[in-house]
C-alpha positions as CSV (number, residue, x, y, z in Angstrom):
1,X,-34.4,-2.7,36.9
2,X,-31.4,-0.3,36.8
3,X,-30.5,1.0,33.4
4,X,-27.0,0.4,32.2
5,X,-24.5,3.3,32.4
6,X,-23.4,3.0,28.8
7,X,-25.3,1.6,25.8
8,X,-24.7,0.8,22.1
9,X,-26.9,2.7,19.6
10,X,-27.4,-0.4,17.4
11,X,-28.8,-2.3,20.5
12,X,-31.1,0.6,21.3
13,X,-32.5,0.6,17.7
14,X,-32.9,-3.2,17.6
15,X,-35.3,-3.3,20.6
16,X,-39.0,-3.3,20.5
17,X,-40.6,-0.3,22.3
18,X,-43.4,-1.0,24.7
19,X,-45.7,1.2,26.8
20,X,-46.9,-1.9,28.6
21,X,-47.1,-5.7,28.0
22,X,-50.0,-5.2,25.6
23,X,-49.1,-1.8,24.0
24,X,-46.3,-2.0,21.4
25,X,-44.9,1.0,19.5
26,X,-42.7,-1.0,17.1
27,X,-38.9,-1.4,16.8
28,X,-36.3,1.4,16.7
29,X,-35.4,2.9,13.3
30,X,-33.4,6.1,13.5
31,X,-31.5,8.2,16.0
32,X,-32.2,11.7,17.2
33,X,-29.0,13.5,18.0
34,X,-27.2,16.8,18.2
35,X,-23.9,16.4,16.3
36,X,-22.1,19.6,17.3
37,X,-21.9,18.5,20.9
38,X,-21.9,14.7,20.1
39,X,-25.0,14.0,22.1
40,X,-28.0,11.7,21.5
41,X,-31.4,13.1,22.4
42,X,-33.6,10.2,21.6
43,X,-34.7,7.8,18.9
44,X,-37.7,6.9,16.8
45,X,-39.6,3.7,16.3
46,X,-42.0,2.6,13.5
47,X,-45.3,0.8,14.4
48,X,-45.2,-1.3,11.2
49,X,-43.7,-1.4,7.7
50,X,-46.9,-0.1,6.2
51,X,-47.4,2.8,8.6
52,X,-45.8,6.1,7.6
53,X,-46.1,7.4,11.1
54,X,-43.1,7.5,13.4
55,X,-42.9,7.6,17.2
56,X,-40.2,9.8,18.6
57,X,-38.9,9.2,22.1
58,X,-36.6,10.9,24.5
59,X,-33.9,9.0,26.4
60,X,-35.4,10.0,29.8
61,X,-38.7,8.2,28.9
62,X,-37.0,4.8,29.2
63,X,-38.1,3.0,32.4
64,X,-36.3,-0.3,31.9
65,X,-34.8,-2.7,29.4
66,X,-35.8,-6.4,29.5
67,X,-34.2,-8.7,27.0
68,X,-35.2,-7.2,23.6
69,X,-37.9,-4.9,25.0
70,X,-37.6,-1.3,26.0
71,X,-40.4,-0.1,28.3
72,X,-41.1,3.6,28.2
73,X,-43.2,6.0,30.2
74,X,-45.5,8.7,28.7
75,X,-46.6,9.1,25.1
76,X,-44.3,9.6,22.0
77,X,-44.1,12.6,19.8
78,X,-45.6,11.8,16.4
79,X,-43.7,12.6,13.2
80,X,-43.0,11.1,9.8
81,X,-40.0,9.7,8.0
82,X,-39.4,12.7,5.7
83,X,-39.2,15.0,8.7
84,X,-36.9,12.7,10.6
85,X,-34.6,12.3,7.6
86,X,-33.9,16.1,7.8
87,X,-32.6,15.8,11.3
88,X,-28.8,16.2,11.4
89,X,-26.9,13.0,12.2
90,X,-23.3,11.7,12.0
91,X,-24.4,8.1,11.6
92,X,-23.1,6.5,8.3
93,X,-21.1,9.7,7.6
94,X,-17.8,9.2,5.8
95,X,-14.6,9.5,7.9
96,X,-11.9,11.6,6.3
97,X,-8.3,11.3,7.4
98,X,-5.7,14.1,7.8
99,X,-4.8,13.7,4.1
100,X,-8.3,14.3,2.8
101,X,-9.0,10.6,2.0
102,X,-11.9,8.5,3.0
103,X,-10.8,5.7,5.4
104,X,-14.2,4.4,6.6
105,X,-17.7,5.3,7.8
106,X,-19.4,5.9,11.2
107,X,-21.3,2.7,11.8
108,X,-22.3,3.0,15.5
109,X,-21.5,4.7,18.8
110,X,-21.4,4.2,22.6
111,X,-23.4,6.7,24.6
112,X,-24.1,7.4,28.3
113,X,-27.7,6.7,29.3
114,X,-27.9,9.4,32.0
115,X,-26.6,12.3,29.9
116,X,-26.8,11.1,26.3
117,X,-23.3,12.2,25.6
118,X,-21.4,10.0,23.1
119,X,-18.2,8.5,24.4
120,X,-16.8,7.3,21.1
121,X,-17.8,6.3,17.6
122,X,-17.4,3.0,16.0
123,X,-15.9,3.0,12.5
124,X,-16.4,0.5,9.7
125,X,-13.9,0.2,6.8
126,X,-16.6,-0.9,4.3
127,X,-20.4,-0.8,4.2
128,X,-21.6,-0.3,7.9
129,X,-24.7,-2.4,7.2
130,X,-22.6,-5.5,6.4
131,X,-23.0,-7.8,9.4
132,X,-19.8,-9.1,11.1
133,X,-17.5,-6.4,9.8
134,X,-14.7,-4.9,11.9
135,X,-15.2,-1.9,14.1
136,X,-12.5,0.7,15.1
137,X,-12.9,3.1,18.0
138,X,-12.8,6.8,17.1
139,X,-12.5,9.1,20.2
140,X,-14.2,12.5,20.2
141,X,-10.8,14.2,20.7
142,X,-9.7,12.8,17.3
143,X,-12.5,14.7,15.4
144,X,-11.3,18.1,14.1
145,X,-14.3,19.1,12.0
146,X,-17.7,17.8,10.7
147,X,-20.1,18.6,7.9
148,X,-23.3,16.9,6.7
149,X,-22.2,13.4,5.8
150,X,-18.5,14.0,6.5
151,X,-16.4,13.7,9.6
152,X,-12.7,14.9,9.6
153,X,-10.2,13.3,12.0
154,X,-6.5,13.8,12.7
155,X,-5.5,10.1,12.1
156,X,-3.9,8.7,9.0
157,X,-5.3,5.1,8.7
158,X,-7.7,2.9,10.6
159,X,-4.7,1.0,12.0
160,X,-4.0,4.1,14.1
161,X,-7.2,3.5,15.9
162,X,-8.1,0.8,18.5
163,X,-9.7,-2.3,17.0
164,X,-12.8,-3.0,19.0
165,X,-14.3,-5.9,17.1
166,X,-12.5,-7.9,14.4
167,X,-14.3,-9.4,11.5
168,X,-14.2,-13.1,10.5
169,X,-11.9,-12.1,7.6
170,X,-9.5,-10.3,9.9
171,X,-9.5,-13.1,12.4
172,X,-8.8,-15.6,9.5
173,X,-5.9,-13.5,8.4
174,X,-4.6,-13.1,11.9
175,X,-4.8,-16.8,12.6
176,X,-3.3,-17.6,9.2
177,X,-0.4,-15.2,10.0
178,X,0.1,-16.7,13.4
179,X,0.2,-20.2,11.8
180,X,2.8,-19.2,9.2
181,X,4.8,-17.4,11.9
182,X,4.7,-20.6,14.0
183,X,5.6,-22.7,10.9
184,X,8.6,-20.4,10.2
185,X,9.7,-20.7,13.8
186,X,9.4,-24.5,13.6
187,X,11.3,-24.5,10.3
188,X,14.1,-22.4,11.9
189,X,14.3,-24.6,14.9
190,X,14.4,-27.7,12.7
191,X,17.1,-26.1,10.5
192,X,19.2,-25.2,13.5
193,X,18.9,-28.7,14.9
194,X,19.8,-30.2,11.6
195,X,22.9,-27.9,11.3
196,X,24.0,-28.7,14.8
197,X,23.6,-32.4,14.1
198,X,25.6,-32.2,10.9
199,X,28.3,-30.2,12.7
200,X,28.4,-32.9,15.4
201,X,28.6,-35.6,12.8
202,X,31.4,-33.8,11.0
203,X,33.3,-33.4,14.3
204,X,32.9,-37.0,15.2
205,X,33.9,-38.1,11.7
206,X,37.0,-35.8,12.0
207,X,37.9,-37.3,15.4
208,X,37.4,-40.9,14.0
209,X,39.6,-40.1,11.0
210,X,42.2,-38.5,13.2
211,X,42.2,-41.5,15.5
212,X,42.5,-43.8,12.5
213,X,45.4,-41.8,11.1
214,X,47.1,-41.9,14.5
215,X,46.6,-45.6,14.7
216,X,47.9,-46.1,11.3
217,X,51.0,-44.0,12.0
218,X,51.5,-45.9,15.3
219,X,51.2,-49.2,13.5
220,X,53.7,-48.0,10.8
221,X,56.1,-46.9,13.6
222,X,55.7,-50.3,15.3
223,X,56.3,-52.2,12.1
224,X,59.4,-50.1,11.4
225,X,60.6,-50.8,14.9
226,X,60.0,-54.5,14.5
227,X,61.8,-54.6,11.2
228,X,64.7,-52.7,12.7
229,X,64.8,-55.1,15.6
230,X,64.7,-58.1,13.3
231,X,67.5,-56.7,11.2
232,X,69.7,-56.1,14.3
233,X,69.0,-59.6,15.6
234,X,69.8,-61.1,12.2
235,X,73.1,-59.2,11.9
236,X,74.0,-60.2,15.5
237,X,73.3,-63.8,14.6
238,X,75.4,-63.7,11.5
239,X,78.3,-62.1,13.4
240,X,78.2,-64.9,16.0
241,X,78.2,-67.6,13.3
242,X,81.4,-66.2,11.7
243,X,83.3,-65.5,14.9
244,X,85.9,-68.2,15.4
245,X,86.1,-67.5,19.1
246,X,82.6,-68.6,19.7
């Protein structure tokens, strides 16, 4: 089986190491890396929780990866935990921004299987061991300096980095924000419709009142005309009654 081009360190350490189907060297425990050039050289596995011995492997010893099993060729180098803890590593180092403040910790990284070079680091805002927490991508070009336990970068906040994986908390806040934004949009649309409806009602009411006023004025004019006509007719009739020639 062909090995993947890129791999996640946490996946490598979570696999059980096997020499064959019957020979197991235990699960991965720690990484063996060269921080100055951002390269992973190998990793170590522990046979059991009670065994103080550690098996150290090189990347080029991996033959294939099947499900949660890593099959290796050759024998491991034997070491102990105290010796491995003295190996330099950037894993779990604090990330310091351009203002000298801690903004997160290095929780993981993506590396190339063929060369071992690290493509980018994954940053956690809080404890990297908390499952389901968010991960931000820190490119190698953003690192300006490094010391044991410290990595200095040229960014200000984690929001300046690309969010690779969002936590449940962030997703909840995102969905909640989207919900409230949609609610505000709905409220604005409803308000606009209500205002338009009220304006139409006011306009129709104004037209009706104007028509009623015009009708009343017309009626008054007609009544006045009728009264004037009746007065003229009455005067004409009186004149005819008093005229001796008629």
